[in-house]
N, C-alpha and C positions, 0 to 999 in steps of 0.2 A: 117220563119214565120209558124205558125200553122193555118190551115184553118179548120173550123168546118162545117160539112155538115148537120147541124141540120135541117135547113129549107127544104132541099131536102128529108130528112127522114120523116119529118112531112107530106110533100106533098104526098110521096109514101104511108105512112100509111093511110092517108085520102082516097086515091084512093082504096087501098086494102080493107079497112074497109067499104067503101061506105058511109062515113060520114065525115064531116069537123072536123079535129083535131086541136085544138087551143093550144097556149102556156099554157093556164090555165089547159087544160086537161092533158098535159104532166106534168106540175108542180104538179097537184094533184096525178097523178098516180106514180110519181117517188119521191115525197117529195123533189123536187129541187125547190128553190125559182124562181118565174116567172122572176124576174129581172136578175137572173143568166142566164136563158135561153135566154132572150132578148139580154144580152151582148154577148153571144156566136154567135148570129145571126148578130148583128150590129157592133161589135168591133173586130178589128184585134189584139188588145192587151189585150186579156181576159185570165186570169189565172184560170184554172179549176182543181179541185182535181181529183185524180184517182177514188175516190168514186163516184163522179158525172159522170165520164166517164163510170164507170161500171154500174151505174143505167140506163143510157141512152142506153147503148148497150143491157142490159136486156130488157128494155121497147120496143125497136125497133127490138129486136132479130137479131142483126147484130154484126159482129166482129168489133174491134176497127178501123180497116182501112176504114170501111164504114162511120164512124163518124168523124175521124180526118185524115187530110192530112198534111204532111210536104212539104212546098213550099220553096225551097232554095232562099235565098236573092240574088239579083243581085249585 
């Protein structure tokens, strides 16, 4: 299973920037649909393109492994 750490990154950026970052803010800055971001946070079965991953890594200024984690299935 793939786990996305989008919510953690949003919370960290909010803290670092000293202001509340919303999904709408991320969507506007990255040109990623808000519904896609919401699915990343709320669904374990969400397929995301490498372009989306790249945009988010650039927005948060993090490597891929900070955004995505592989969790082996039991």
